[in-house]
N, C-alpha and C positions, 0 to 999 in steps of 0.2 A: 849792182852790189847786193850781197845777201844780207849784210848787217850794217847798221849805222850806229855810231856812238856820237851823239849830239851833246855838246856842252850843256850840262844841266844847271845853267845859271838862273833858271826860273821857269815857271810854267809857260809864260809868254814867249820865251826864247824857243822852247821846244815846239810849242804850237805853231809859231811862225815858220820855223825850218820845216816842220812836217808839211805845212800847207804849201810853202814855196817849192819844195822838192817833190810834192805829190806822194808823200810816203804814207804807208798804211800804219794803223795803230801798232801792229806787230813790230814794224821797223823802229818805232820810237819807244817801245816798251822798256828797253834797258835804261834809257835816259830818264823816263818818268819814274821807274822804280828806284833808280839811284837817287834822284831828287827826293823821293819819298823817304828813303832810309837814311841818307847821309846829309841831305840838304845841299846847299850850294858849296861845293868844294873847289870852286874855281876850275881851272883847266884840268886838274887831276881827275875830275869826274869822268872823263872819257876812259880812264883806266879802270875805274870801278864798273863802268858799263861793259867794257870788254870782259872783265871778270864775271859779270852777270851772264853774259852770253855763253861763256865757257862753263859756268856752273850749271846752266840749263842744258848742257850737252849739245848745244846747237852749232858749234864750230867744227866744220868738216873740212877735210882736205880739198883745196881748191876754192873754198869760200873766200870772198873778199869783204873786208870791213873798211868803212870810211869813217875816220875820226875827224870831227869838226869841232874846233875850240875857238873861243873868242876871248879877247883881252880888253883892257881899258882903251878908250878912244876908238879909233878905226882900225882894229886889228882882228884878223881872222887867220887861223892856221889850220891846215888839214894834213892828214896822212892816210895813205891807203896801204893796207896790209893784206897779204894773201897767206892763208894757212897752208903749210907744206905737208901737214899730216892732220888726222883727226885729233882734236884736243880733248883730253879727258878732264873732268872737273878736278881742280887742285884741292888738296886737303888743307892748304893754307889760304884759301880764298876768303876774302872779306864777307862772302855770302854763304860760306860753308854751313854755318849754324842755323840759317833761316831760309835758304833758297826754296825749300818746300812750301813756304808761306806766300811766295810770289808767283805770278803778279797779283797785286791787290786791286780791288776796284776803287778807283778814285772818283770822288764826287766833288765838283767845284761849285 
């Protein structure tokens, strides 16, 4: 996969998925920046993350994105999408007014 949208339920969630799937910091960037800007928005965070990837101009024809979301109890859902064309940043993106400020450096 070229892109990952990991449920931004908290730093520990993102850290553990990144570690378990052996992802690079670039792969979890959209998730961390979504958590930074919007907080925990439950499973909708994966859509903010997809918008982040698009706003950065990173979604290209043939790219695949894996959305991974978690619910209460023992629930996990995922979806795989493939871009059929290059995706231009949307003027209605939730990131449109600030994408130039991201990624930020996070210190824990």
